Structures are given as C-alpha cells and as structure tokens.
N, C-alpha and C positions, 0 to 999 in steps of 0.2 A: 504494500500500500504506500502510495506516495505521501510525503509529508505535506501537511497543509501550509500554504503560503499566507503570510500576513503583511498587510500594508498599514503603515502608521501615517496619519495625516494631521497637519497643523495649519490653522488659519492665522495669518500674520498681518500686522501693519505697524511699522516702526517698533520692532521688537529686537533690536540689535543687542540689548542687554540680556535678553533671555534665550534667544534662539539656539545658540550653540549648546548650552546646558540641556535644553529640551531635547535636541536631536541626539545628544550623547546618551540620554536616558532611554532612547528608542532603538539602540543598536541591535536589539534582539530581532527587530523586524526585517523582513526581506526587502521591503521598499519603504522609503520615507519620503512623503510628499509634503511640500510646503506650498500652500496656496496663498499668494501674497496679494493684498488689496491696496496697491499703490503706496508702498513704503517710500519714505523720503530719506531714510538713514541707510545704514549698511546691512540691513536685514538680509537682503537677497544675496549679496556677496558672501556673507558669513554662512548662510544656509548652504550655498553651493560648495563652499570650501569644506564644510562639515560632512558632506556626502549626500545631501538631500536633492531630490528633483524639485525644481522650483518652477511654478507656473503663475502667471499673472491673471487674476480674475477680478471682475467688477464686484463692488459691494452694494448689495441691495437688501441688507439685513443678514443676520447670522444664519438663519435657516437656509436661505437661497445660496449663500456663500458655501456652506458646508455641503449642500447637495451638488454644487458645481465641483467642489474639491474632490469628492469621492469618485467622480467620473474618471479621474486620473489614476485611481487605485486599481491595481491588477491582481491583488491577492485574493485568496478565498475568503479571508476575514479582514476586517478593517478595525483599527484602533484609533480613536480620535482624542486628541488632547489640545489644550490651549498652550500658547508659548510660555506662560508663566507656571506651567505644571511640570512635575518630574515623576517618572516612573521608578519606584524603588525596585531593587533586585528581586525581592519576594513577589511583588506584583508582576514583574516581567516573567518570572518562572510560572506563576499561576496562569498567566495569559497563554503561554506556550503549551502548558498541560491541558488547559480547557479546550483549545481549538482542536485538539486531537481526539477528544471524546466524542463518541457517537451516541449522544444521549437525547437528541431532539431539541436541545436548547440552542437558539440562534442568537441570543443577546445576553451579555453579561454586564453587571454593574461593578464598579470599583469604589472602594471606600476612600473618599477624599478628605484630607486633613488640610485645612486652610490656615496659613500664617497671616496674622494681622499686625503690622508694625513690628515684625520680627518675632512675634510670639505665637505659638500654636494655640488655636482656639478649640478647646475640647468641650465646650458647653454652648450656651447662647443659641441653641438650635442649629449650630453649624457642624456638629459632629455627634454621632456618625453621619456621614453624608454620602449615601450611595448614588452614584450617577452612572447611567448606562453609556458605556464608551466602546465596548467591544461587540461587534456584530458581524454576521455573515454578509458578504457582498450581496447587494440587491435591496437592502433596506434603505430608507430615506428619512430625512429629518422633516419636521413640520416647517412650513414656510413662514413662520413668525419671524419678525425682524429682531426680536430679542426674546430670551428665555425659550429658545427653540428646544425641541426634544425629539429623540429618535422615535419613529413610528414603529414601536416594537409590538409584536404579537406573540402570544404564547407565554410560557414561563420565562422569567429572567433569572439567570444564575448569578451568584455572587463570587467575586474573585477574592483571593487572599492577598494580603499586603496592602500598602497604602499608595494613593496617588497624592503626592505633595503639591499643594497649591500656594505659591508665593504671590498672592494677589496684590497686596497693598504694602509697599515698603515705606511709604511716607504719606503724610496728610495731603501734600500737594497732589500726589498721584491719585489719592482717593477722590479728591474734589474734581480732578480732571475726568476721571472715569464716571463719577456721579453725574456730571453735566452731560456727558455723552449718552449714558444709559437712560437717564430720565427723559431725555428728548425722544429716544426710541420707544420707551415705555409709554409716554403720553400719546405718541402717534399711533401705537398699536391699540391702546384703549379707545382712542377716537374711532379707529376703523372698526372696532367691535361694537360701536354704537353707544359707548359710555360718554357721559357728559360731566364736566367738572363742576362740582358743587362745593360750597363753602364748608358744609358739614364734613365732607371727605377730607378736606385739608386740616380739620380739627381732630376728628375722631381717629382716623387711621394712623397718623404718626404717634399719637399717645398709646394706642393699642399695641403698636409694634414695639415701643420701648418697654412696656411692662411685660409683654410676651417674652422678649429676649432676655431682659435683665432679671426678671423675677420668676416667671413661670418656667423658663427654660434654663434657669440657673446661671445666667450670665454673670451674676455676682461672684461665682466661683472662678471666673476668669480674671478677677481683680480689676485694676484700672483699665486694662485693655478691654475687658468685657463691658465696663461702663461706657467707655468712649465709643465702642462699637455699637452699643444700643442707641446712644445719642445720635451718631452719624447715620445709622440705619433709619431712625425716625425722621431725620432731616431729609434723607433720600426719598422717603415716601411723601413727605410734605412737598418737596420740589416736583416730584412726579405729578401729583394732583394739581399743583399750582400751574404747571405747564399745560395740563389737560384743561384746566379752567380757562387759560389764555386762549387755547385753540377753540374752545367752545364760544368764548366771547367774540373772537375774530370771525367765526362762522355766522354768528347772529347779526353781525353788522351789515 
C-alpha cells in the first residue's frame, strides 16, 4: 500500500517575521504551499528560500482565500495553519499516524494553545481549543470573509499534541488586527441581515468580559487574563459600532 501524501498550506500577507518558523514546523509534509495575498515585505522570498511553493492569490475574505489555496495542494490530505502557528513534534507525529488509518474519518481537529503577550492562555475560554485543520482533499471551507470553517461531514477525530499559536506579541499588533477583523466582522453581519443597535454595543461587550474573566476562569490567567477580557470586550464593542455605522450609512 502506498503511503498517503500530505500537503500543508498557509495563507500569508506581510508575515516575514513568522513564515520561516511556520514552514520549518511543517517539514513532515510532502508539499508546503504558501498562498500569498499581496505581501509588501519579504514574505515571498523567505517562503521560497525555506522550501515552500509560493502562489499569489487575491483576497476576498478568508474562506475564499483558503479555498483558492487548497487548489494548489496535490496531497491526499491537507493540513492548514496560519503563519503565526507552529506544529509541535507530537502533533506532527499524530498527523502522520492519523492519515494512514482506514477508519472512515476524513477530518481531524488539533488542540490549539494561544500565547497572548508572551504568555500561554490556559483559561478564558481559549483552551482547550480544538480547531479542524487536517482533512482529506476534496473538502472546502465556508465562504465567510472571517471566522470561516471547514465544511466537515461525519465524525471529526482529535489529534494528539499541540498547535502553538503566537497570535499577539504586543498591544500595537493586537489593535492593528482588531481594526482589520472588526471591519470584516461588521461587513459579514450586515450581509447576514443584522442591523447595528445601541443595545448591542452595550450588552455584548459587558457579557463577553464576564464570560471570559469570571465564568471561564480568566482570572486564573492573572493580569494577562484581565487584559485579554478587557480587549476582547472592546473588540466586540468596535465590531457592533462599525455595524451600527454601516446601518446608518445604508439608511441615509
């Protein structure tokens, strides 16, 4: 029986600080695809030098970008990560073992541990955090612009080991990402027919803070947990404020 081939895929834009380490953690894969969305730094050159196949794709939301990226994958299985994520050796071994099993499972989830300002967050509703990243070729992602998900059917297996997520290394980076994602969030909600209401800008941020810091034990993450709850609450406020602005603009 021939060994199953696996392709790893990463969507990038201006990820020169992350891309090499991400690729190095994917060396178990038979093919590494970097789908770049108009980087203006050295992401493309560094990715090629690290051994990845690099393709230029348009960006019309994360769902569409990921579906375009997997078209370049030739493996029997596909493993998708972000540039700021790293595959641990235990997870890599679990991936290679799982794809050889004939158990009818076509999708697997990895347990992601996110670092916030240099500290691993083990509470706050952020851990454990199982995300579906390994799947047989032929599956696709939802076409949502943000918070896309794999359109998985049937049972979803669980992989051993951790997927490390170095998402926010500083507050400036967090604010930059917040502005980008909340714009996508607000646009997605508007397309779903939602309208910005004042009550949403009041209730949802408060609810998010108490859910993360109190009910999901964010207090056990210390100062980082408190700051994360505050910033997550602010993220939700900005999202609904932008939706409110879109609603007002439409009514004019």
